[in-house]
C-alpha positions in Angstrom: 45.1 -24.8 2.3 43.7 -23.9 5.8 43.6 -20.3 6.9 45.5 -19.7 10.2 42.5 -18.1 12.0 40.3 -21.1 11.2 42.7 -23.6 13.0 40.6 -24.4 16.1 40.6 -27.4 18.3 37.4 -29.0 19.6 37.6 -27.1 22.8 37.7 -23.7 21.0 34.9 -24.8 18.7 32.7 -25.7 21.7 33.5 -22.5 23.4 32.4 -20.4 20.4 29.3 -22.5 20.0 28.4 -21.8 23.6 28.9 -18.1 23.1 26.8 -18.1 19.9 23.9 -20.0 21.6 24.1 -17.6 24.7 24.1 -14.6 22.4 21.1 -15.9 20.4 19.1 -16.6 23.5 19.9 -13.2 24.9 18.7 -11.5 21.7 15.5 -13.6 21.6 14.7 -12.7 25.2 15.2 -9.0 24.5 12.9 -9.3 21.5 10.2 -11.1 23.4 10.4 -8.5 26.2 10.1 -5.8 23.6 7.0 -7.4 22.0 5.4 -7.9 25.4 6.1 -4.3 26.4 4.6 -2.9 23.1 1.5 -5.1 22.8 0.6 -6.5 26.3 2.0 -4.4 29.1 -0.8 -1.8 29.1 -4.0 -1.1 27.1 -3.6 1.3 24.2 -6.7 3.3 25.0 -7.9 4.2 28.5 -11.5 4.0 27.1 -10.9 0.2 26.6 -11.1 -0.4 30.3 -13.2 2.6 31.4 -16.5 1.6 32.9 -15.9 -2.1 33.0 -16.7 -3.5 36.4 -15.0 -6.9 36.9 -18.1 -8.5 38.5 -20.3 -7.5 35.6 -17.8 -8.7 33.0 -17.4 -12.0 34.9 -21.2 -12.5 35.1 -21.5 -11.8 31.4 -18.8 -14.3 30.5 -20.2 -17.0 32.7 -23.7 -16.7 31.3 -22.3 -16.7 27.7 -20.3 -19.9 28.3 -23.3 -21.5 30.0 -25.5 -20.7 27.0 -22.9 -22.2 24.6 -23.1 -25.6 26.2 
């Protein structure tokens, strides 16, 4: 016995699959944006970047990578 609301043709089935995929992608994008906003959009503490001059940091990183070779 088939239930009346489960009688769907192939076109309706594809349409529902498309909606389901679109909804899943939208939810995933929202979750990824939320994760990015919470963890990567700005530093947690202002003291993490305070006093760091970009040139000094770059020179330190370059000398550290040269020493590792």
